[in-house]
Backbone bond lengths (Angstrom), bond angles and torsions (degrees), N, CA, C in turn:
res aa  C-N    CA-C-N  psi(-1)  N-CA   C-N-CA  omega(-1)  CA-C   N-CA-C  phi
1 A - - - 1.455 - - 1.525 109.55 -
2 N 1.300 115.10 158.15 1.453 122.16 171.27 1.523 106.09 -101.66
3 V 1.325 116.51 115.24 1.457 122.55 -168.68 1.519 110.96 -118.36
4 T 1.339 114.95 140.21 1.454 121.78 170.33 1.521 107.13 -117.85
5 V 1.322 116.98 120.34 1.462 121.35 174.91 1.521 106.96 -98.44
6 T 1.331 115.92 139.97 1.454 119.29 -174.04 1.520 111.44 -129.04
7 D 1.306 114.09 152.16 1.458 122.75 171.39 1.520 107.33 -168.89
8 L 1.311 115.76 -175.33 1.456 121.22 178.68 1.526 110.66 -71.77
9 E 1.327 116.21 164.29 1.471 122.68 -178.07 1.528 111.93 -53.42
10 E 1.329 116.59 -44.17 1.468 119.89 -175.17 1.530 113.77 -69.02
11 L 1.325 117.80 -9.61 1.466 120.46 179.55 1.533 113.19 -108.70
12 Q 1.316 116.98 5.38 1.466 120.44 -178.90 1.529 112.17 -62.98
13 E 1.311 116.78 -39.38 1.466 119.30 179.72 1.525 111.08 -61.62
14 L 1.326 116.62 -41.46 1.462 120.80 177.72 1.531 111.18 -64.47
15 L 1.328 116.82 -40.31 1.466 119.97 176.18 1.528 110.64 -59.79
16 M 1.333 116.10 -42.97 1.467 119.82 179.83 1.527 111.67 -63.78
17 V 1.335 117.32 -39.78 1.467 121.31 176.46 1.524 109.76 -61.31
18 N 1.331 116.72 -44.08 1.466 120.21 179.66 1.529 111.85 -64.81
19 I 1.311 116.70 -39.63 1.468 119.94 176.65 1.523 109.83 -62.05
20 E 1.316 116.62 -47.23 1.472 121.10 -179.63 1.530 110.94 -61.04
21 N 1.327 117.12 -43.82 1.470 120.89 -177.89 1.522 112.99 -68.18
22 N 1.325 116.68 -18.89 1.462 120.05 -176.71 1.525 113.46 -117.09
23 K 1.334 117.52 10.79 1.465 119.87 -175.22 1.522 112.99 -61.25
24 H 1.321 117.15 -25.55 1.463 120.41 178.32 1.532 112.17 -68.19
25 L 1.316 117.51 -14.51 1.459 121.98 179.31 1.527 112.83 -97.00
26 V 1.324 116.76 -10.14 1.462 121.52 -173.87 1.523 110.14 -86.24
27 T 1.336 115.85 124.89 1.462 120.11 177.12 1.524 111.67 -107.24
28 G 1.320 117.49 -11.17 1.458 122.22 175.50 1.508 108.21 -110.67
29 S 1.318 115.60 -124.44 1.460 120.01 176.28 1.527 108.36 -134.54
30 V 1.319 115.17 154.61 1.460 120.42 176.18 1.525 108.32 -142.75
31 R 1.327 114.84 137.41 1.460 120.94 178.57 1.523 107.95 -139.50
32 A 1.316 115.54 153.91 1.463 121.89 178.13 1.526 108.44 -107.44
33 K 1.335 115.85 137.91 1.458 120.53 178.36 1.524 109.16 -142.57
34 V 1.322 114.14 153.82 1.464 120.62 175.52 1.526 108.28 -78.21
35 L 1.328 115.67 131.86 1.459 121.54 172.83 1.521 107.34 -136.92
36 K 1.311 114.87 113.22 1.463 120.31 177.00 1.525 106.86 -106.55
37 W 1.310 115.84 120.00 1.461 121.46 -176.71 1.518 111.16 -55.56
38 G 1.326 114.56 138.26 1.459 121.17 177.76 1.514 113.71 91.88
39 E 1.338 117.27 -10.75 1.467 120.53 -178.37 1.530 110.52 -99.65
40 D 1.318 115.95 175.70 1.460 123.08 -176.29 1.530 112.13 -58.44
41 V 1.332 116.47 136.11 1.470 121.52 -179.60 1.532 112.05 -117.92
42 T 1.329 116.90 18.50 1.461 121.46 -177.10 1.527 112.29 -52.80
43 E 1.332 117.51 -40.49 1.464 120.23 -177.60 1.529 113.19 -70.15
44 F 1.325 117.72 -7.12 1.466 121.57 178.62 1.527 111.87 -100.79
45 Q 1.316 116.82 7.84 1.459 121.26 -179.98 1.521 109.75 -90.28
46 P 1.322 119.99 152.75 1.458 127.28 3.73 1.529 111.40 -69.48
47 P 1.345 116.91 167.33 1.465 120.03 -177.64 1.532 111.44 -56.26
48 P 1.313 116.70 140.15 1.473 119.83 179.26 1.530 111.14 -72.75
49 D 1.320 115.33 159.85 1.470 120.48 174.91 1.522 110.09 -70.29
50 Y 1.338 115.39 -39.81 1.461 121.21 -177.57 1.525 110.53 -133.94
51 I 1.326 114.76 146.21 1.457 122.52 168.68 1.520 105.78 -125.74
52 L 1.317 115.92 122.90 1.460 121.01 177.37 1.517 107.98 -106.24
53 M 1.328 116.18 124.09 1.464 121.99 -179.31 1.518 108.16 -120.01
54 A 1.310 116.41 138.01 1.465 120.18 176.76 1.519 109.01 -136.79
55 D 1.320 115.97 124.11 1.473 123.10 176.91 1.522 112.93 49.90
56 C 1.327 116.37 55.44 1.467 121.67 179.58 1.523 112.61 -103.28
57 I 1.326 118.01 -0.93 1.463 121.45 -176.44 1.516 107.72 -106.75
58 Y 1.338 116.72 94.15 1.456 115.74 -175.98 1.517 115.50 -140.77
59 Y 1.312 120.71 -21.93 1.460 117.60 173.25 1.525 109.71 -145.76
60 E 1.323 114.07 145.62 1.459 121.98 -169.37 1.522 113.17 -57.16
61 E 1.328 117.38 -39.22 1.466 121.08 -177.56 1.528 112.49 -63.31
62 S 1.318 117.72 -19.44 1.460 120.63 -178.34 1.519 113.26 -88.29
63 L 1.332 118.42 -12.42 1.463 120.44 -172.91 1.521 113.29 -63.11
64 E 1.323 118.02 -51.47 1.468 120.50 -178.54 1.534 111.72 -62.24
65 P 1.349 119.58 -47.77 1.473 118.82 177.68 1.542 112.30 -61.63
66 L 1.322 117.97 -38.91 1.474 120.93 178.67 1.525 109.78 -63.20
67 L 1.312 117.37 -46.98 1.465 120.64 -179.91 1.525 111.72 -63.20
68 K 1.340 117.44 -39.84 1.468 120.68 177.04 1.520 109.91 -60.69
69 T 1.324 116.69 -45.49 1.464 120.88 -179.57 1.526 110.74 -62.54
70 L 1.319 117.61 -43.89 1.465 120.23 178.49 1.525 111.20 -61.06
71 K 1.344 117.05 -43.77 1.469 120.04 178.84 1.521 111.03 -63.11
72 D 1.340 116.25 -41.47 1.463 120.35 -177.59 1.532 112.31 -71.67
73 L 1.312 117.44 -31.98 1.468 121.95 -176.40 1.523 114.09 -81.48
74 T 1.331 117.35 -31.75 1.459 120.02 -170.11 1.514 112.54 -86.76
75 G 1.323 113.30 143.64 1.454 121.28 171.06 1.521 108.21 -107.51
76 P 1.325 116.91 -177.98 1.467 120.09 -177.66 1.532 113.52 -63.56
77 D 1.323 117.74 -22.93 1.462 120.71 -178.02 1.525 113.33 -107.19
78 T 1.328 117.85 4.91 1.460 120.97 -179.51 1.525 110.06 -73.54
79 C 1.313 115.44 132.77 1.465 122.32 175.49 1.527 107.80 -106.62
80 I 1.333 116.02 124.56 1.459 121.24 176.93 1.520 107.82 -104.71
81 L 1.312 116.61 125.92 1.460 121.36 172.34 1.518 106.89 -109.03
82 C 1.315 115.88 117.37 1.456 122.66 -176.17 1.519 109.00 -114.47
83 C 1.322 115.55 117.43 1.461 121.96 177.74 1.520 107.67 -110.98
84 Y 1.323 116.44 132.43 1.460 118.92 179.14 1.521 110.51 -149.72
85 E 1.302 114.09 153.06 1.460 120.98 175.67 1.517 108.26 -93.70
86 Q 1.322 116.11 124.01 1.461 119.88 178.12 1.515 108.65 -72.71
87 R 1.319 115.12 121.34 1.461 120.87 -179.19 1.524 108.81 -110.88
88 T 1.324 116.45 138.32 1.460 120.51 -173.33 1.521 113.23 -110.81
89 M 1.314 117.34 1.42 1.469 120.80 -176.62 1.533 110.90 -93.06
90 G 1.325 115.97 148.59 1.456 122.14 172.72 1.513 113.50 57.42
91 K 1.343 115.78 -135.22 1.458 122.05 -176.92 1.524 113.10 -85.96
92 N 1.328 117.49 -0.62 1.462 120.14 -174.72 1.528 114.48 -54.57
93 P 1.342 120.11 -46.71 1.470 118.54 179.68 1.533 112.65 -61.03
94 E 1.322 116.97 -37.90 1.468 121.41 179.15 1.537 110.43 -66.36
95 I 1.315 117.50 -42.87 1.469 122.30 179.54 1.523 110.13 -64.03
96 E 1.312 116.78 -44.11 1.459 122.14 178.07 1.532 110.73 -60.10
97 R 1.330 116.53 -48.24 1.462 121.70 -179.90 1.530 109.91 -59.07
98 K 1.326 117.14 -45.96 1.462 121.53 -179.37 1.529 110.84 -63.59
99 Y 1.318 117.47 -42.05 1.465 121.56 179.66 1.522 110.87 -57.77
100 F 1.335 116.43 -50.94 1.463 119.26 -177.15 1.527 111.90 -69.87
101 E 1.317 117.44 -30.63 1.461 121.24 174.91 1.533 109.80 -64.20
102 L 1.336 117.41 -48.78 1.464 121.73 178.96 1.524 111.55 -66.21
103 L 1.310 117.16 -38.46 1.467 121.88 -179.16 1.525 111.20 -60.95
104 Q 1.323 116.55 -37.77 1.467 120.69 -175.71 1.526 113.49 -71.82
105 V 1.327 118.03 -7.17 1.467 120.45 174.85 1.532 109.03 -65.18
106 D 1.330 117.37 -41.37 1.467 121.59 -174.64 1.528 114.44 -115.47
107 F 1.333 117.32 -8.14 1.459 120.39 -172.93 1.529 112.09 -131.04
108 E 1.329 114.69 152.02 1.465 123.00 171.55 1.518 107.08 -96.61
109 L 1.332 116.91 136.49 1.462 121.37 -177.93 1.524 110.45 -119.27
110 E 1.316 114.93 141.04 1.461 121.10 174.59 1.524 107.40 -134.51
111 K 1.322 115.82 119.53 1.461 119.54 177.83 1.526 108.90 -78.01
112 I 1.336 116.12 131.49 1.461 121.13 177.46 1.534 107.03 -82.89
113 P 1.338 118.26 120.94 1.470 120.41 -178.36 1.531 111.97 -60.16
114 L 1.309 115.64 147.57 1.465 122.23 -177.82 1.529 112.00 -55.02
115 D 1.321 117.38 -35.94 1.473 119.20 -178.28 1.527 112.75 -70.36
116 K 1.332 117.62 -8.66 1.472 122.13 175.34 1.526 111.84 -94.48
117 H 1.345 117.58 -8.12 1.464 121.35 178.06 1.526 108.88 -76.67
118 D 1.321 116.30 156.46 1.458 121.78 175.90 1.529 109.50 -56.06
119 K 1.321 116.66 129.38 1.471 121.26 -175.79 1.517 113.00 -59.23
120 E 1.315 116.83 -36.08 1.460 120.68 -177.20 1.534 112.53 -71.59
121 Y 1.327 117.24 -28.46 1.456 120.38 -172.41 1.526 114.31 -113.78
122 R 1.304 118.28 -3.36 1.466 119.17 -176.42 1.519 111.59 -68.08
123 S 1.320 114.20 149.66 1.457 121.21 179.73 1.524 107.38 -154.75
124 E 1.313 116.52 145.30 1.465 121.66 -178.67 1.528 112.68 -59.30
125 D 1.340 117.82 -28.28 1.467 119.81 -177.02 1.532 113.67 -98.07
126 I 1.329 117.02 4.78 1.462 121.45 175.73 1.527 107.78 -104.64
127 H 1.328 115.97 126.78 1.465 121.17 -176.83 1.527 109.55 -121.45
128 I 1.330 115.52 146.04 1.464 121.93 176.78 1.521 107.78 -126.17
129 M 1.326 115.12 129.81 1.458 121.88 178.92 1.521 109.70 -117.88
130 N 1.321 115.91 137.43 1.462 123.40 172.15 1.529 105.47 -98.85
131 I 1.323 117.10 120.89 1.468 121.54 -171.33 1.537 109.33 -125.85
132 H 1.325 116.37 134.17 1.464 123.29 175.80 1.519 109.59 -132.73
133 K 1.315 116.02 146.60 1.464 120.88 176.18 1.526 108.53 -65.98
134 K 1.337 116.32 138.17 1.457 120.76 176.43 1.519 109.25 -64.56
135 Q 1.330 116.62 141.92 1.449 120.77 178.24 1.521 109.39 -77.63
136 A 1.321 116.80 137.56 1.481 121.20 -177.35 1.515 111.51 -70.06
């Protein structure tokens, strides 16, 4: 695959280290780019086939920019796989509930059952969602 890994500007160096440390496993291409949620995503077009998200639901102020970025990035055939750890402390359950409520305005969600997760890494508090943009 041709892969773009993204994070904030201050984490680009770490992304590059990870790419270098794993280049022996890459059979396609991989590049690191800055992606700040809520900002222009023109340079990431055309829409990717897949978006892999891990632990992106953590504070309320990030929900609207994250959702905007997902809407702007996805095409009708883009598959989003969202993995997150369910957290029960503080405002986390409320933030999670709000995120999925807002997400369902524009996207269809399918929870991947625990028995479909990798046996070595599955955990009751780790959830994986298959997400697609709703068809107009």
